[in-house]
C-alpha positions in Angstrom: -3.8 9.2 -6.8 -4.0 11.2 -3.6 -6.7 10.1 -1.2 -5.7 12.0 2.0 -9.1 13.0 3.4 -8.8 10.7 6.5 -5.5 12.4 7.4 -7.1 15.8 7.1 -10.2 15.1 9.1 -8.3 13.6 12.1 -5.5 16.2 12.1 -5.1 19.2 14.5 -5.8 21.8 11.9 -8.3 24.5 12.4 -11.7 24.2 10.6 -10.7 26.7 8.0 -7.4 24.9 7.3 -9.2 21.5 7.2 -11.6 22.8 4.5 -8.7 24.2 2.5 -6.8 20.9 2.8 -9.9 18.9 1.8 -10.4 21.1 -1.3 -6.8 20.5 -2.3 -7.1 16.8 -1.9 -10.4 16.7 -3.9 -8.9 18.8 -6.7 -5.8 16.6 -6.8 -7.9 13.4 -6.9 -10.2 14.8 -9.6 -7.2 15.9 -11.7 -5.6 12.5 -11.4 -8.9 10.9 -12.5 -9.1 13.3 -15.5 -5.5 12.5 -16.5 -6.4 8.8 -16.5 -9.5 9.4 -18.5 -11.9 8.7 -15.7 -14.2 11.7 -16.3 -17.2 10.3 -14.5 -15.2 9.7 -11.4 -13.8 13.2 -11.5 -17.3 14.5 -11.9 -18.5 12.5 -8.9 -15.6 13.9 -6.8 -16.5 17.5 -7.6 -20.2 16.7 -7.1 -19.6 15.4 -3.6 -17.2 18.2 -2.7 -19.7 20.8 -3.9 -22.5 19.1 -1.8 -20.3 19.4 1.3 -19.2 23.0 0.6 -21.7 24.6 -1.9 -20.4 28.1 -1.3 -16.8 27.4 -2.3 -16.4 29.1 -5.7 -13.1 27.3 -6.5 -14.9 23.9 -6.5 -17.6 25.3 -8.8 -14.9 26.7 -11.1 -13.1 23.4 -11.4 -16.4 21.6 -12.0 -17.3 24.0 -14.8 -13.9 23.7 -16.3 -14.4 19.9 -16.4 -17.7 20.2 -18.2 -16.3 22.8 -20.6 -13.5 20.4 -21.6 -15.2 17.0 -21.3 -18.9 17.4 -21.0 -21.8 18.3 -23.2 -23.7 21.6 -23.5 -26.5 20.4 -21.2 -24.1 19.3 -18.5 -22.4 22.7 -18.6 -25.8 24.4 -18.5 -26.8 22.4 -15.5 -23.6 23.0 -13.5 -23.6 26.8 -14.3 -27.2 27.1 -13.1 -26.4 25.2 -9.9 -23.4 27.4 -9.3 -25.4 30.5 -9.9 -28.2 29.4 -7.6 -25.9 28.3 -4.7 -23.4 31.2 -4.7 -25.3 34.1 -6.3 -21.9 35.3 -7.6 -21.9 37.6 -10.5 -19.3 35.6 -12.4 -21.7 32.6 -12.7 -24.5 34.8 -14.0 -22.3 36.2 -16.7 -20.8 32.8 -17.5 -24.2 31.2 -17.8 -25.5 34.1 -20.0 -22.5 33.8 -22.3 -23.1 30.0 -22.5 -26.8 30.5 -23.3 -25.9 33.0 -26.0 -22.9 31.4 -27.7 -23.6 27.7 -27.3 -27.4 27.5 -27.2 -28.2 30.6 -29.2 -31.0 31.5 -26.8 -31.5 35.3 -26.7 -34.5 35.3 -24.4 -32.9 33.2 -21.7 -29.7 35.2 -22.0 -31.5 38.4 -21.5 -33.5 37.0 -18.5 -30.2 35.7 -17.0 -28.5 39.1 -17.3 -31.6 40.8 -15.7 -31.7 38.3 -12.8 -27.9 38.7 -12.2 -28.4 42.5 -12.2 -31.0 42.2 -9.5 -28.8 40.1 -7.2 -25.6 42.0 -7.8 
């Protein structure tokens, strides 16, 4: 497992480079946890990383992938809603609408999600 955050935070990198390096370390650590079957630990790593940098779409993507592969429908719904609310990115509106339609069979919520996404994008 790669820890590495201490080395990143005390280095002479620019702020943008530090954030990029931190994302790499978090992703590597989370992937190592997943490979060992420590899904809750990986989930916690992504949760903390997202709390520190809620606008970083790549962190949301990886967290969503984790829930798609190892979580339940409600965990996936929750993370998709949080990603949509924090980033307002069209991808998350569409992904949530697709999830609501295909997994939860909820036509009304799917329609309202698409309308809300259309307003923001």
